[in-house]
Backbone bond lengths (Angstrom), bond angles and torsions (degrees), N, CA, C in turn:
res aa  C-N    CA-C-N  psi(-1)  N-CA   C-N-CA  omega(-1)  CA-C   N-CA-C  phi
1 X - - - 1.451 - - 1.528 110.51 -
2 X 1.313 116.41 130.52 1.405 120.38 177.03 1.459 113.26 -78.94
3 X 1.380 116.90 134.86 1.512 119.10 170.78 1.474 105.90 -110.76
4 X 1.306 113.56 149.67 1.458 119.31 177.15 1.534 109.70 -128.88
5 X 1.325 113.29 148.37 1.465 120.92 176.72 1.487 110.15 -151.23
6 X 1.304 116.20 159.46 1.514 120.45 -177.59 1.555 104.96 -110.42
7 X 1.263 113.25 137.45 1.485 122.84 170.92 1.492 107.22 -110.66
8 X 1.345 119.13 132.34 1.413 123.13 -179.34 1.499 110.96 -127.32
9 X 1.319 118.68 121.32 1.406 123.83 176.00 1.505 106.88 -92.58
10 X 1.326 119.45 109.84 1.478 122.86 -171.52 1.500 111.44 -86.29
11 X 1.279 117.24 130.78 1.466 123.86 178.47 1.522 106.87 -129.84
12 X 1.309 119.40 172.59 1.459 121.25 174.73 1.518 111.16 -70.17
13 X 1.316 117.43 114.13 1.412 123.13 176.34 1.506 115.59 86.81
14 X 1.302 117.60 -7.60 1.512 119.77 -178.99 1.541 109.16 -157.71
15 X 1.325 111.26 167.37 1.458 118.62 174.63 1.543 109.10 -142.87
16 X 1.346 116.11 144.12 1.487 120.47 173.95 1.514 102.33 -95.63
17 X 1.355 114.25 123.96 1.468 119.28 179.40 1.520 110.78 -115.69
18 X 1.303 113.84 137.69 1.437 121.45 178.60 1.528 109.15 -129.24
19 X 1.345 114.94 123.15 1.436 120.54 175.12 1.522 105.65 -94.53
20 X 1.320 117.18 128.40 1.439 122.41 -174.41 1.563 106.80 -131.74
21 X 1.318 116.10 141.31 1.470 122.45 172.12 1.462 110.82 -117.61
22 X 1.318 115.16 150.32 1.485 120.16 177.70 1.528 108.12 -137.54
23 X 1.277 115.17 126.42 1.504 123.29 164.44 1.505 103.28 -111.90
24 X 1.324 120.54 -89.22 1.465 120.62 171.17 1.503 109.56 -92.80
25 X 1.389 119.10 -41.48 1.396 120.90 178.24 1.506 109.42 -120.65
26 X 1.329 118.54 157.39 1.458 123.16 178.61 1.558 111.74 -73.83
27 X 1.316 114.96 144.32 1.480 117.71 173.74 1.519 108.34 -139.02
28 X 1.297 113.71 137.19 1.453 120.44 176.47 1.510 110.26 -79.59
29 X 1.321 119.80 124.31 1.465 125.28 178.61 1.525 112.53 -95.13
30 X 1.328 111.33 -43.10 1.489 117.28 -175.94 1.517 107.66 -151.86
31 X 1.333 114.06 150.10 1.476 121.48 170.71 1.508 105.70 -143.44
32 X 1.339 115.23 129.86 1.458 122.47 -178.27 1.545 112.64 -152.21
33 X 1.298 115.47 159.64 1.451 122.60 172.43 1.547 104.86 -100.23
34 X 1.380 115.15 132.79 1.459 118.65 174.74 1.465 108.23 -120.69
35 X 1.341 115.43 150.62 1.465 122.84 -179.29 1.488 109.09 -84.10
36 X 1.375 113.94 142.73 1.445 121.09 174.10 1.556 109.37 -124.53
37 X 1.341 115.41 6.47 1.415 122.59 178.32 1.507 107.48 -143.19
38 X 1.232 115.96 165.26 1.522 124.03 -177.73 1.529 107.30 -96.12
39 X 1.351 116.66 111.11 1.466 117.72 -176.94 1.543 111.87 -62.87
40 X 1.342 118.42 -22.64 1.407 121.54 175.34 1.543 114.99 -73.89
41 X 1.330 114.29 -10.08 1.491 121.41 176.35 1.548 105.57 -124.55
42 X 1.363 117.27 83.23 1.432 118.04 -173.37 1.500 115.85 -54.66
43 X 1.325 118.26 -31.60 1.487 120.40 -178.47 1.555 109.72 -66.07
44 X 1.359 119.59 -13.62 1.451 119.41 -178.08 1.578 111.30 -74.91
45 X 1.339 114.77 -14.29 1.468 118.00 -179.67 1.574 109.10 -75.98
46 X 1.314 118.08 -33.77 1.518 122.73 177.49 1.542 103.70 -134.19
47 X 1.295 121.22 75.31 1.453 118.80 -172.49 1.537 115.16 -64.30
48 X 1.305 119.48 -32.07 1.454 118.40 -178.46 1.483 114.43 -80.58
49 X 1.321 118.19 -6.19 1.466 120.15 174.65 1.505 111.69 -77.44
50 X 1.323 115.92 -4.66 1.530 118.81 171.13 1.526 107.86 -55.62
51 X 1.373 119.06 -31.15 1.483 119.10 -178.60 1.529 113.51 -65.58
52 X 1.341 118.39 -10.02 1.454 120.80 178.02 1.529 108.88 -70.90
53 X 1.288 117.40 -32.65 1.513 120.18 -176.42 1.512 114.37 -116.01
54 X 1.275 117.53 -8.60 1.492 120.99 179.04 1.499 109.93 -135.34
55 X 1.345 114.99 163.61 1.471 119.23 -178.85 1.527 108.62 -144.90
56 X 1.342 111.98 172.22 1.430 119.22 170.92 1.582 113.44 70.25
57 X 1.242 113.17 -157.55 1.468 120.21 -176.69 1.493 114.65 -62.02
58 X 1.355 117.57 -38.55 1.485 121.15 178.01 1.589 108.64 -60.61
59 X 1.267 117.16 -41.42 1.463 118.59 -178.83 1.503 109.04 -67.22
60 X 1.345 119.14 -44.57 1.474 123.82 -179.81 1.536 109.94 -62.06
61 X 1.299 118.32 -42.20 1.481 119.06 176.13 1.487 111.30 -61.85
62 X 1.286 116.75 -43.02 1.515 120.46 179.37 1.537 109.59 -61.05
63 X 1.328 119.94 -42.75 1.433 122.96 -179.50 1.536 108.17 -64.83
64 X 1.358 119.00 -39.28 1.402 118.60 -177.98 1.564 110.76 -66.56
65 X 1.279 118.02 -38.03 1.436 124.99 174.61 1.571 109.54 -63.20
66 X 1.266 118.81 -41.00 1.458 122.50 179.75 1.551 111.75 -69.06
67 X 1.342 113.83 -36.12 1.504 117.40 176.11 1.489 109.36 -62.15
68 X 1.326 118.39 -40.89 1.484 120.73 179.02 1.520 109.91 -62.53
69 X 1.328 116.48 -42.59 1.489 121.38 176.96 1.521 110.18 -55.01
70 X 1.346 116.57 -49.87 1.462 119.66 -178.78 1.467 112.26 -62.91
71 X 1.347 117.41 -42.35 1.484 119.40 175.73 1.498 115.89 -60.46
72 X 1.311 115.42 -37.18 1.508 122.70 179.97 1.557 109.72 -72.13
73 X 1.288 114.41 -48.78 1.533 117.66 -177.84 1.509 108.70 -65.72
74 X 1.378 118.18 -40.36 1.443 119.99 -178.91 1.566 110.38 -62.78
75 X 1.370 115.58 -47.67 1.433 119.71 178.53 1.513 111.50 -56.64
76 X 1.325 117.17 -47.32 1.480 122.71 -179.02 1.581 109.86 -61.69
77 X 1.289 116.69 -48.13 1.444 120.36 -177.93 1.555 113.62 -62.63
78 X 1.272 115.94 -39.01 1.435 122.36 177.36 1.508 112.17 -69.93
79 X 1.335 117.06 -40.66 1.492 123.16 177.44 1.467 108.16 -59.15
80 X 1.384 115.57 -52.37 1.518 122.32 -173.09 1.556 107.70 -62.03
81 X 1.306 115.08 -42.92 1.469 118.42 -179.52 1.529 110.66 -62.69
82 X 1.307 117.02 -49.67 1.475 119.64 -177.64 1.508 112.98 -67.80
83 X 1.391 117.03 -35.24 1.415 119.18 174.71 1.537 112.35 -60.37
84 X 1.326 117.52 -42.71 1.399 122.47 178.19 1.543 111.32 -61.26
85 X 1.306 115.48 -44.31 1.479 122.14 178.54 1.575 110.14 -61.65
86 X 1.248 114.08 -42.81 1.486 119.46 -178.95 1.511 111.55 -67.80
87 X 1.342 116.52 -39.87 1.503 119.37 173.39 1.481 115.87 -61.91
88 X 1.373 116.32 -25.69 1.429 121.09 177.36 1.543 112.23 -89.55
89 X 1.320 116.05 3.20 1.459 119.02 179.19 1.498 117.00 94.73
90 X 1.313 117.79 6.30 1.470 122.86 179.86 1.569 109.60 -101.64
91 X 1.293 117.36 134.44 1.482 119.69 179.68 1.484 110.63 -131.01
92 X 1.349 116.05 73.31 1.496 118.80 177.73 1.545 110.52 -64.15
93 X 1.317 117.83 126.65 1.431 118.09 176.21 1.565 111.30 -114.29
94 X 1.319 113.04 12.91 1.454 118.16 177.64 1.568 107.94 -141.37
95 X 1.285 112.30 147.45 1.494 119.01 174.67 1.506 108.47 -142.80
96 X 1.302 115.70 154.76 1.440 124.69 173.16 1.493 109.10 -126.75
97 X 1.368 113.32 129.87 1.492 118.24 177.95 1.517 109.70 -102.42
98 X 1.246 114.26 127.18 1.505 122.41 177.63 1.486 106.81 -96.88
99 X 1.294 115.77 118.49 1.491 122.82 -174.59 1.557 112.19 -128.37
100 X 1.255 116.78 153.85 1.465 121.85 -178.40 1.482 111.58 -73.27
101 X 1.311 117.62 -33.85 1.469 120.22 -174.06 1.565 110.74 -160.55
102 X 1.300 116.70 152.36 1.451 119.61 173.19 1.529 108.02 -122.26
103 X 1.315 118.89 18.07 1.464 124.08 -178.78 1.498 111.66 -58.20
104 X 1.353 115.70 142.82 1.447 121.17 179.46 1.599 106.09 -72.94
105 X 1.286 121.12 116.70 1.459 123.12 -178.07 1.546 110.60 -57.14
106 X 1.287 117.22 -31.86 1.504 119.08 -176.03 1.565 111.63 -66.64
107 X 1.330 114.25 -16.48 1.499 117.67 178.85 1.514 113.16 -88.15
108 X 1.287 116.06 -2.06 1.468 119.69 -179.11 1.506 109.28 -94.70
109 X 1.359 116.28 135.47 1.433 123.23 179.93 1.517 114.46 -89.96
110 X 1.242 116.87 -33.22 1.455 125.46 -178.97 1.541 106.62 -73.78
111 X 1.285 117.62 117.67 1.471 123.36 -173.49 1.571 111.17 -62.43
112 X 1.308 115.44 -43.76 1.482 118.71 -177.49 1.532 110.41 -68.71
113 X 1.324 119.69 -36.48 1.398 123.20 -178.96 1.574 107.60 -71.97
114 X 1.287 117.01 -34.49 1.459 123.42 175.79 1.521 109.85 -60.80
115 X 1.336 116.13 -44.07 1.495 119.89 178.34 1.553 108.66 -55.90
116 X 1.303 115.04 -49.94 1.499 117.45 178.91 1.533 112.80 -56.45
117 X 1.347 112.15 -44.25 1.485 116.31 179.15 1.531 113.45 -63.11
118 X 1.332 114.98 -37.59 1.490 120.55 176.85 1.483 108.86 -64.73
119 X 1.345 117.57 -43.34 1.512 120.34 178.47 1.528 112.26 -62.42
120 X 1.327 114.65 -42.74 1.476 117.03 178.16 1.544 111.49 -63.05
121 X 1.289 114.79 -40.66 1.515 120.34 176.84 1.522 109.48 -62.56
122 X 1.334 117.34 -45.42 1.470 121.81 -177.46 1.521 112.17 -59.44
123 X 1.357 113.44 -50.74 1.513 117.13 -177.48 1.546 110.84 -67.32
124 X 1.343 115.75 -40.05 1.534 120.48 176.44 1.506 109.37 -57.08
125 X 1.302 117.48 -53.27 1.493 121.42 -174.40 1.507 113.23 -72.20
126 X 1.321 115.77 -28.27 1.444 118.04 176.65 1.539 111.06 -68.55
127 X 1.383 117.36 -42.22 1.420 123.39 179.35 1.546 108.74 -68.45
128 X 1.240 114.86 -41.72 1.517 119.66 -179.24 1.456 109.25 -60.59
129 X 1.298 121.30 -48.95 1.431 127.22 177.98 1.529 112.34 -58.44
130 X 1.375 114.09 -48.18 1.473 117.75 178.75 1.527 112.39 -58.96
131 X 1.324 117.07 -38.99 1.513 122.43 179.08 1.499 109.26 -66.79
132 X 1.309 115.40 -48.22 1.470 119.24 179.12 1.491 114.42 -60.89
133 X 1.322 118.08 -34.45 1.442 124.18 173.19 1.509 112.93 -63.64
134 X 1.352 116.68 -26.53 1.469 123.36 178.22 1.569 110.81 -97.48
135 X 1.312 116.71 15.45 1.488 123.72 175.76 1.565 108.35 66.04
136 X 1.294 118.70 36.66 1.466 122.97 177.77 1.522 105.47 -113.09
137 X 1.343 117.62 115.82 1.434 120.81 176.87 1.535 112.10 -71.75
138 X 1.352 119.34 147.66 1.446 121.97 -172.36 1.529 110.07 -124.99
139 X 1.284 111.57 146.43 1.497 119.52 168.06 1.584 105.79 -127.42
140 X 1.289 114.60 159.63 1.453 120.56 179.82 1.556 110.77 -122.36
141 X 1.301 115.05 131.46 1.527 118.29 179.03 1.523 106.12 -130.08
142 X 1.317 115.81 138.82 1.503 119.01 173.83 1.484 109.70 -73.53
143 X 1.367 116.91 141.21 1.474 119.59 -177.60 1.599 110.90 -59.29
144 X 1.337 114.48 -35.09 1.453 117.44 -179.03 1.591 112.51 -73.05
145 X 1.312 116.89 -8.04 1.430 119.24 -174.36 1.586 113.07 -116.35
146 X 1.312 115.12 -4.03 1.477 117.40 -170.07 1.509 113.57 -61.90
147 X 1.306 122.04 -35.35 1.446 122.37 178.21 1.558 111.79 -73.64
148 X 1.303 111.84 -41.53 1.470 118.84 179.50 1.577 111.25 -57.98
149 X 1.387 112.79 -51.93 1.429 119.16 178.30 1.506 109.82 -59.70
150 X 1.369 120.75 -44.66 1.426 124.74 -176.36 1.485 108.44 -64.85
151 X 1.285 120.46 -39.42 1.439 123.66 179.44 1.441 109.87 -61.84
152 X 1.328 122.44 -44.03 1.422 125.61 179.76 1.553 110.61 -64.58
153 X 1.266 116.16 -42.74 1.500 121.79 -179.36 1.512 113.89 -70.48
154 X 1.313 115.19 -45.70 1.453 119.98 -175.53 1.470 114.76 -89.74
155 X 1.355 117.03 -6.79 1.424 122.87 179.55 1.543 113.59 57.08
156 X 1.343 112.78 43.95 1.446 123.06 175.22 1.448 110.39 -130.95
157 X 1.306 117.32 156.61 1.466 120.13 -176.77 1.555 107.30 -75.92
158 X 1.310 116.36 149.15 1.485 122.46 -178.89 1.516 108.56 -57.81
159 X 1.303 124.15 -42.71 1.416 123.23 -178.94 1.554 111.70 -65.48
160 X 1.357 118.18 -35.63 1.432 119.42 174.50 1.537 110.58 -64.72
161 X 1.260 117.45 -41.55 1.492 121.43 179.02 1.474 112.18 -61.67
162 X 1.378 117.93 -44.24 1.398 124.43 177.60 1.528 111.35 -58.33
163 X 1.305 115.68 -43.00 1.431 122.15 177.75 1.540 113.07 -62.05
164 X 1.378 116.11 -45.11 1.409 122.86 -178.41 1.545 108.05 -64.64
165 X 1.324 118.18 -46.21 1.453 119.97 -178.07 1.563 112.96 -68.02
166 X 1.319 114.15 -33.67 1.449 119.62 172.92 1.520 112.64 -59.12
167 X 1.299 112.91 -46.24 1.470 120.44 179.24 1.578 113.96 -65.48
168 X 1.367 113.28 -37.11 1.449 119.54 177.14 1.480 111.87 -55.75
169 X 1.290 116.08 -37.95 1.471 118.32 -177.08 1.500 117.21 -99.47
170 X 1.336 113.51 16.99 1.485 117.67 -178.18 1.497 114.09 -56.67
171 X 1.305 116.98 -34.89 1.471 122.35 -176.37 1.541 112.33 -81.94
172 X 1.302 114.61 -9.29 1.513 118.42 -176.35 1.536 109.09 -106.72
173 X 1.320 110.17 143.86 1.471 116.43 175.63 1.499 105.40 -142.00
174 X 1.325 115.17 131.16 1.422 130.43 -6.57 1.507 114.76 -72.25
175 X 1.285 120.53 158.89 1.428 125.16 177.73 1.522 104.22 -139.69
176 X 1.394 113.34 80.93 1.402 121.98 -174.41 1.516 112.44 -94.24
177 X 1.289 117.83 179.97 1.470 122.65 179.17 1.452 114.54 -56.32
178 X 1.400 118.19 -35.01 1.476 121.65 -179.11 1.494 108.32 -65.81
179 X 1.348 121.43 -43.47 1.433 125.33 178.01 1.563 111.77 -63.88
180 X 1.305 113.58 -39.82 1.550 118.56 177.85 1.466 109.55 -63.74
181 X 1.367 115.70 -45.69 1.442 117.92 -177.87 1.537 114.60 -65.53
182 X 1.395 114.43 -38.98 1.432 118.33 174.22 1.516 112.79 -64.16
183 X 1.289 116.91 -37.02 1.495 121.15 176.57 1.534 110.05 -62.93
184 X 1.328 115.94 -44.59 1.428 119.41 -175.03 1.571 109.04 -68.86
185 X 1.303 116.89 -35.61 1.430 120.64 177.55 1.510 109.65 -68.56
186 X 1.281 119.75 -39.88 1.541 121.70 176.66 1.460 110.00 -63.92
187 X 1.326 117.82 -40.60 1.459 122.41 178.65 1.571 110.76 -60.31
188 X 1.312 113.80 -44.17 1.499 117.74 176.04 1.514 111.29 -58.59
189 X 1.358 116.02 -42.33 1.444 119.64 -178.55 1.493 111.39 -64.45
190 X 1.302 116.96 -38.50 1.480 121.69 177.00 1.521 111.73 -57.93
191 X 1.351 114.59 -44.82 1.450 123.64 -176.31 1.531 107.17 -68.29
192 X 1.278 117.59 -44.18 1.480 122.59 -176.89 1.571 112.14 -59.34
193 X 1.298 114.13 -27.78 1.491 118.44 179.84 1.508 114.95 -62.51
194 X 1.319 117.80 -28.04 1.441 121.26 -171.95 1.513 111.34 -75.11
């Protein structure tokens, strides 16, 4: 029986999504970029950077509006993607989000770094909610730990996994580290289902 899962590498304003299936060996079914921000509203790509040019209540109100834009675009992008997968006969019920950090932004003292952490948190939680609303369970893995965690779960050496994932994407271009990490995260999700 084939199992399918989605791996998503979360970035500011977008995510790289990989649909992967596993029976005996993993197979990439789809790879795409999805929007998490509205390109017609450039500030929605980095909502908290509004504080660079604005302050006070007006800035906070703008950020709140931008957060709603991100939530709406993320929900729509996830729904469209999953609807397309389901129409093609794939029903992923698990997803893994690959993120740069899960640090609590309130613990950061540098204001600019805190904005980045808040944006990372916003995009991660928006995608997670959108997936849960579509009955897709989520897990989170740090980008710097994806191969280590995969190695532990799949009982394979990290170098072997890197080689397998590199080969999986041979026919795709580009096939960067983000796609590879999303694939590895999806593979872990498929295995965790058993």
